[in-house]
C-alpha positions, 0 to 999 in steps of 0.5 A: 691240612688242606685239600685242593678244590677240583674245580678252581685248584685252590687249596681249602681247609679240610673243615670246609664243605664248600670252596670259598672261591668257587662254591664247589662242593669239596670232597676228600677221602678219609685216607691220608695222602702219602708224601712222596719218597725221597727218591721221587723228591730228588728226581723232581729236584733234578728235573726242576734244576735241569729245566731252569738251566735250559731256560737260562741257557736258551735266553742266554742270561746270567744271574748276577749279584750285587756282591760282584759290584761291591767286591770290585769296589772293595778291591779297588779301595784296597789297591789304592790304599796299598799304593798310598801305604807304599808311597808313605813308606817310601817317604818315611825313610827319607824323613828319617835320613833328613832327621839324622842329617838335621841332628848332625847339622845341629850337633855341628852348629853346637860344636861351632858355637862352643868353639866360638865361645871358647875363642871369645873367652880366651881373647878376654 
């Protein structure tokens, strides 16, 4: 454990007799320092939160994270992707109809060719 120098307020190892920063004699009591109770720690935490809130409100600053930017970009990408998918889905049924129309036209052409070949064979 470390103790605080009374002159320069630097924490120094208990094994040192003199502070390495200010050469002050370090005195420490042999009794162990008691750690604060949970109630005291909770009170200190609450006070520090209140103090931080006051500072933020007095300076009218807000904490922003980079995540906000990435979230906005991500939402725009998803939006654009969704529009592209909608457009593609709108085109695909037209293609199916076109392919069906093409199949019908091809069948009609085949039938016409067969009829022509039958007429030619009957004429000979």
